C-alpha positions as CSV (number, residue, x, y, z in Angstrom):
1,X,-26.7,0.8,6.7
2,X,-23.8,1.7,9.0
3,X,-24.7,3.4,12.2
4,X,-23.9,7.1,12.2
5,X,-21.7,8.0,15.2
6,X,-22.2,11.3,17.0
7,X,-19.2,13.5,17.6
8,X,-18.8,15.5,20.8
9,X,-17.7,19.0,20.0
10,X,-17.9,22.5,21.3
11,X,-19.2,25.2,18.9
12,X,-16.6,27.1,16.9
13,X,-13.7,25.3,18.6
14,X,-11.0,23.5,16.5
15,X,-10.4,19.8,16.6
16,X,-8.1,18.9,19.5
17,X,-6.0,16.1,20.7
18,X,-8.5,15.4,23.5
19,X,-11.3,15.1,21.0
20,X,-9.3,12.7,18.8
21,X,-8.8,10.4,21.7
22,X,-12.5,10.6,22.6
23,X,-13.4,9.7,19.0
24,X,-11.3,6.6,19.3
25,X,-13.1,5.4,22.4
26,X,-16.6,6.2,21.1
27,X,-16.3,4.9,17.6
28,X,-14.4,1.8,18.5
29,X,-17.5,0.7,20.4
30,X,-19.5,1.0,17.2
31,X,-16.9,-0.3,14.8
32,X,-18.6,-1.5,11.6
33,X,-17.4,-5.0,11.1
34,X,-17.7,-8.3,9.3
35,X,-17.0,-11.4,11.4
36,X,-17.3,-15.0,10.2
37,X,-14.9,-17.4,12.0
38,X,-12.3,-15.4,13.9
39,X,-12.7,-16.3,17.6
40,X,-14.2,-13.8,20.0
41,X,-11.1,-13.9,22.1
42,X,-8.8,-13.0,19.1
43,X,-11.3,-10.3,18.0
44,X,-11.2,-8.7,21.4
45,X,-7.4,-8.8,21.5
46,X,-7.2,-7.1,18.1
47,X,-9.8,-4.5,19.0
48,X,-7.8,-3.7,22.1
49,X,-4.6,-3.4,20.1
50,X,-6.3,-1.1,17.6
51,X,-7.7,1.1,20.3
52,X,-4.4,1.5,22.0
53,X,-2.7,2.3,18.6
54,X,-5.3,4.9,17.8
55,X,-5.2,6.5,21.2
56,X,-1.4,6.7,21.2
57,X,-1.2,8.2,17.8
58,X,-4.4,10.3,17.7
59,X,-5.4,8.5,14.5
60,X,-8.9,9.4,13.3
61,X,-9.6,6.2,11.4
62,X,-8.3,2.7,10.9
63,X,-9.5,-0.3,9.0
64,X,-8.2,-3.8,9.7
65,X,-8.8,-7.2,8.0
66,X,-7.6,-10.7,8.8
67,X,-7.2,-13.7,6.5
68,X,-7.1,-17.1,8.2
69,X,-6.9,-20.6,6.5
70,X,-6.8,-18.7,3.2
71,X,-10.1,-17.0,3.7
72,X,-11.1,-13.5,4.9
73,X,-12.5,-14.2,8.4
74,X,-12.9,-10.7,10.0
75,X,-12.7,-7.1,9.1
76,X,-13.7,-3.8,10.8
77,X,-13.4,-0.1,10.7
78,X,-12.6,2.0,13.7
79,X,-13.0,5.7,14.3
80,X,-13.7,8.2,11.6
81,X,-13.1,8.4,7.9
82,X,-14.2,12.0,7.9
83,X,-14.1,14.1,11.1
84,X,-16.0,17.1,9.6
85,X,-19.0,15.0,8.5
86,X,-18.9,12.4,11.3
87,X,-18.6,9.6,8.8
88,X,-17.3,6.3,10.4
89,X,-14.5,4.3,9.0
90,X,-15.6,0.8,7.9
91,X,-13.9,-2.2,6.3
92,X,-14.9,-0.8,2.9
93,X,-13.5,2.7,3.4
94,X,-11.0,3.5,0.7
95,X,-7.5,4.6,1.8
96,X,-4.4,5.6,-0.2
97,X,-2.3,2.5,-0.3
98,X,1.0,4.3,-0.8
99,X,3.8,1.9,-1.7
100,X,1.6,-1.2,-1.2
101,X,0.8,-0.3,-4.8
102,X,4.2,-1.8,-5.7
103,X,3.2,-5.3,-4.8
104,X,0.1,-5.1,-7.0
105,X,2.2,-3.8,-9.9
106,X,4.6,-6.6,-9.4
107,X,1.8,-9.2,-9.7
108,X,0.7,-7.5,-13.0
109,X,4.2,-7.5,-14.4
110,X,4.7,-11.1,-13.5
111,X,1.4,-12.0,-15.1
112,X,2.8,-10.6,-18.4
113,X,6.0,-12.6,-17.8
114,X,4.0,-15.7,-17.2
115,X,2.1,-15.2,-20.4
116,X,5.3,-14.8,-22.5
117,X,4.6,-11.1,-23.2
118,X,7.4,-9.6,-21.1
119,X,11.0,-10.6,-20.8
120,X,12.2,-9.6,-17.3
121,X,15.8,-9.4,-18.4
122,X,15.3,-7.4,-21.6
123,X,16.2,-3.7,-21.7
124,X,13.2,-1.6,-20.7
125,X,13.3,0.3,-24.0
126,X,11.9,-2.8,-25.7
127,X,8.6,-2.0,-24.1
128,X,9.1,1.7,-23.1
129,X,11.0,3.4,-25.9
130,X,10.3,6.8,-24.3
131,X,12.9,6.1,-21.6
132,X,16.4,7.2,-22.7
133,X,19.3,4.8,-23.0
134,X,21.7,4.8,-20.1
135,X,25.4,3.7,-19.9
136,X,24.2,0.2,-18.9
137,X,20.9,-1.4,-19.7
138,X,18.1,-1.5,-17.1
139,X,15.7,-4.5,-16.9
140,X,12.3,-5.0,-15.5
141,X,13.7,-7.5,-13.0
142,X,16.0,-4.8,-11.7
143,X,13.2,-2.2,-11.5
144,X,11.0,-4.6,-9.5
145,X,13.9,-5.2,-7.0
146,X,15.0,-1.6,-6.7
147,X,18.4,-2.5,-8.3
148,X,18.1,-0.3,-11.3
149,X,20.0,2.7,-10.0
150,X,17.1,5.1,-10.7
151,X,16.7,7.6,-7.9
152,X,13.9,8.0,-5.4
153,X,12.7,11.5,-4.3
154,X,15.5,14.1,-3.7
155,X,15.9,15.1,-0.1
156,X,15.7,18.8,-1.1
157,X,12.7,18.1,-3.4
158,X,14.6,19.5,-6.4
159,X,13.2,18.0,-9.6
160,X,10.3,16.4,-7.8
161,X,6.6,17.3,-7.6
162,X,6.3,19.9,-4.8
163,X,4.4,19.1,-1.6
164,X,0.8,20.2,-1.7
165,X,0.7,20.1,-5.5
166,X,-2.3,19.2,-7.6
167,X,-0.3,19.0,-10.8
168,X,-1.8,16.2,-12.9
169,X,0.1,13.9,-15.2
170,X,-1.9,12.5,-18.1
171,X,0.4,9.5,-19.0
172,X,3.2,7.4,-17.9
173,X,5.4,9.0,-20.5
174,X,4.7,12.4,-19.1
175,X,5.6,11.1,-15.6
176,X,9.0,9.9,-16.9
177,X,10.0,13.5,-17.4
178,X,10.5,13.9,-13.7
179,X,13.6,11.6,-13.6
180,X,14.3,10.0,-17.0
181,X,17.3,12.3,-17.8
182,X,18.9,12.1,-14.3
183,X,22.1,10.1,-13.9
184,X,21.8,6.7,-12.3
185,X,22.9,6.4,-8.6
186,X,24.8,3.2,-9.4
187,X,25.3,0.7,-12.2
188,X,22.1,-1.4,-12.6
189,X,22.2,-4.6,-10.5
190,X,25.0,-3.5,-8.2
191,X,23.2,-1.7,-5.3
192,X,19.8,-1.4,-3.7
193,X,18.2,2.0,-4.0
194,X,14.5,2.1,-3.2
195,X,12.8,4.0,-6.0
196,X,9.1,4.8,-6.5
197,X,10.1,6.4,-9.8
198,X,11.4,3.0,-10.9
199,X,7.9,1.7,-10.6
200,X,6.6,4.6,-12.8
201,X,9.0,3.3,-15.4
202,X,7.6,-0.2,-14.8
203,X,4.1,1.2,-15.5
204,X,5.4,2.3,-18.9
205,X,6.9,-1.1,-19.5
206,X,3.6,-2.8,-18.6
207,X,1.7,-0.6,-21.0
208,X,4.1,-1.4,-23.8
209,X,4.1,-5.2,-23.1
210,X,0.3,-5.4,-22.7
211,X,-0.7,-2.8,-25.3
212,X,-3.1,-1.5,-22.7
213,X,-3.2,1.3,-20.2
214,X,-1.9,0.4,-16.7
215,X,-5.1,1.1,-14.9
216,X,-7.1,-1.0,-17.4
217,X,-4.7,-3.9,-17.3
218,X,-4.6,-4.2,-13.5
219,X,-8.4,-3.7,-13.3
220,X,-9.0,-6.7,-15.6
221,X,-6.2,-8.9,-14.5
222,X,-5.7,-8.3,-10.8
223,X,-8.7,-6.4,-9.3
224,X,-11.5,-8.3,-11.1
225,X,-10.3,-11.9,-10.5
226,X,-9.3,-11.0,-6.9
227,X,-12.7,-9.5,-6.2
228,X,-11.1,-6.1,-5.4
229,X,-14.2,-4.4,-6.6
230,X,-13.4,-0.9,-5.3
231,X,-9.7,-0.7,-5.7
232,X,-8.6,2.0,-8.3
233,X,-6.3,4.8,-9.0
234,X,-6.4,7.7,-6.6
235,X,-7.9,10.3,-8.9
236,X,-7.6,13.5,-6.9
237,X,-10.3,15.3,-8.9
238,X,-12.9,12.6,-9.0
239,X,-15.8,12.0,-6.6
240,X,-15.0,8.6,-5.1
241,X,-17.6,7.1,-2.8
242,X,-16.3,5.8,0.5
243,X,-12.9,7.4,0.1
244,X,-11.5,8.7,3.4
245,X,-10.3,12.1,4.2
246,X,-6.6,12.5,4.9
247,X,-5.0,13.7,8.2
248,X,-1.7,14.9,9.6
249,X,-0.6,15.5,13.2
250,X,1.7,18.5,13.7
251,X,4.5,18.7,16.3
252,X,2.1,20.2,18.9
253,X,-0.2,17.1,18.6
254,X,-3.0,19.0,16.7
255,X,-4.7,17.0,14.0
256,X,-5.1,18.8,10.6
257,X,-6.2,17.9,7.1
258,X,-3.2,16.6,5.2
259,X,-1.6,18.4,2.3
260,X,-2.7,18.1,-1.3
261,X,-1.5,15.1,-3.3
262,X,-2.2,14.2,-6.9
263,X,-0.4,10.9,-7.3
264,X,-0.9,10.6,-11.0
265,X,2.8,10.6,-11.6
266,X,3.3,7.5,-9.5
267,X,0.2,5.3,-9.9
268,X,2.2,2.0,-10.2
269,X,4.4,2.7,-7.2
270,X,2.1,4.7,-4.9
271,X,-1.1,5.9,-6.5
272,X,-3.8,3.3,-5.8
273,X,-6.6,3.4,-3.2
274,X,-8.2,0.3,-1.7
275,X,-10.1,-1.0,1.3
276,X,-9.2,-3.5,4.0
277,X,-11.8,-5.9,2.5
278,X,-10.3,-5.6,-1.0
279,X,-6.8,-6.0,0.2
280,X,-7.8,-9.1,2.2
281,X,-9.3,-10.4,-1.0
282,X,-5.9,-9.7,-2.7
283,X,-4.1,-11.8,-0.1
284,X,-6.6,-14.6,-0.5
285,X,-6.1,-14.5,-4.3
286,X,-2.3,-14.6,-3.9
287,X,-2.5,-17.6,-1.4
288,X,-5.0,-19.5,-3.6
289,X,-2.9,-19.0,-6.8
290,X,-5.7,-17.1,-8.6
291,X,-3.4,-14.4,-9.9
292,X,0.0,-16.2,-10.4
293,X,1.2,-19.8,-10.7
294,X,3.0,-21.1,-7.6
295,X,6.4,-21.1,-9.4
296,X,5.9,-17.5,-10.4
297,X,4.8,-16.5,-6.9
298,X,8.0,-18.2,-5.6
299,X,10.0,-16.1,-8.1
300,X,8.2,-12.9,-7.0
301,X,9.0,-13.7,-3.3
302,X,12.7,-14.6,-3.9
303,X,15.0,-11.8,-2.7
304,X,17.2,-10.3,-5.5
305,X,20.6,-9.5,-4.0
306,X,22.7,-6.6,-5.3
307,X,26.3,-7.5,-6.4
308,X,27.7,-4.8,-4.1
309,X,26.8,-3.0,-0.9
310,X,24.5,-4.2,1.9
311,X,22.3,-7.2,1.5
312,X,18.7,-6.6,0.4
313,X,15.5,-8.0,2.0
314,X,13.4,-7.0,-1.1
315,X,12.2,-9.5,-3.6
316,X,10.2,-8.4,-6.7
317,X,7.8,-5.9,-5.3
318,X,7.6,-7.4,-1.8
319,X,9.6,-7.1,1.4
320,X,10.5,-10.6,2.7
321,X,11.1,-11.1,6.4
322,X,11.2,-13.7,9.1
323,X,9.1,-12.2,11.9
324,X,9.0,-14.0,15.3
325,X,9.9,-17.2,13.6
326,X,7.3,-16.9,10.7
327,X,8.3,-16.3,7.1
328,X,6.4,-13.4,5.7
329,X,5.9,-11.3,2.5
330,X,4.3,-7.9,2.4
331,X,4.8,-4.2,2.1
332,X,4.2,-0.9,3.9
333,X,3.1,2.4,2.5
334,X,3.0,6.0,3.5
335,X,2.3,9.4,2.0
336,X,0.2,12.5,2.8
337,X,-2.6,11.5,5.0
338,X,-2.1,7.7,5.0
339,X,0.0,4.9,6.6
340,X,-0.6,1.3,5.5
341,X,0.8,-2.2,6.0
342,X,-0.1,-5.6,4.8
343,X,1.6,-8.9,5.4
344,X,1.1,-12.6,4.3
345,X,2.4,-15.6,6.2
346,X,2.2,-18.1,3.3
347,X,3.2,-21.2,5.2
348,X,0.4,-20.5,7.8
349,X,-2.1,-19.4,5.1
350,X,-2.7,-16.2,7.1
351,X,-2.7,-12.5,6.1
352,X,-3.3,-9.1,7.8
353,X,-4.2,-5.7,6.5
354,X,-4.0,-2.4,8.4
355,X,-4.9,1.0,6.8
356,X,-4.9,4.3,8.6
357,X,-5.9,7.8,7.4
358,X,-3.0,9.6,9.1
359,X,0.6,9.7,8.0
360,X,3.7,8.6,9.9
361,X,1.9,6.4,12.5
362,X,3.7,3.1,11.9
363,X,0.9,0.8,11.0
364,X,3.5,-1.9,10.6
365,X,3.7,-2.3,14.3
366,X,0.0,-2.8,14.6
367,X,0.0,-5.2,11.7
368,X,2.7,-7.3,13.5
369,X,0.5,-7.3,16.7
370,X,-2.5,-8.4,14.7
371,X,-0.5,-11.1,13.0
372,X,0.8,-12.4,16.4
373,X,-2.7,-12.5,17.7
374,X,-4.0,-14.4,14.6
375,X,-1.2,-16.9,14.9
376,X,-1.5,-17.3,18.7
377,X,2.1,-16.1,19.2
378,X,3.2,-14.5,22.4
379,X,3.3,-10.7,22.4
380,X,7.0,-10.2,22.4
381,X,9.7,-9.5,19.9
């Protein structure tokens, strides 16, 4: 049983910035954690970095996990998963992953490629006939690398699901209606245009190639072998144990419940929920070759360059970077009430996961700090 943490509050007064900071201090002291071999010194440094991050951003809850030597060595929850019910965040608290979902979808697509069930360079209509033909063919490889020309969300929101909408989409085919008939932004393969909708199309491709629903395929072929026992689609209407509440900080610094989001239209690109423990297990499975062969993993982590425009740093579902002299693969995510980041340093057999239940707080910076601590690197850029 996790220790229940009391909240200091005055009767009938709204949650305030001062209270948010107080929660960080109180609940960090009682962070529910799992610690095996991470040194006490590193753990103390990470806890200090998390506390500073939460205080600076008024974040109600954060969960962090560390993989070292290819094994999960430490994880902890800090603060609150639910401010109203005084429920502490733990390493098993479920957060919206946001675009981290893309890396999971990429693994599933490449499993089908590995098994000879999906041609990465075939037109997508071979597997998803519901998507209309364009002037030039679009391939799964281009979708994975954001080179398809399919748009992302419009800045004015026109044609997209409105903010604070609980509109539910029953299938991938129904979700395609949001963007399928829109013109491409560029000829496929020529320019990088980040697109969550492109991953919705990939979900349709996966279902056609696998003859199975997306959620069922990833559960059986990614979550189960990787011991991601609680990772699932973010069903807005379901009762999901250990799922966090979602928070947003307005311009005045006041913390509120975040807006409504039914992510059923973008499950493959931004609609999964998971925990720090489950995502650490995902990193372990990737490093150990449980989900993909080494050659396929290398393909997945090879940057796909457009033929025109600026160079890309995106491979097949993963951002690739050299951070402070260390080669990394990972992804970030953000949407209503969540900000997430995970990173793997494959040559060092190390991984980090950071999940927060408030949007726009840059968990990537905290993930970088935790990675530096884990790798014994100096805290400078």
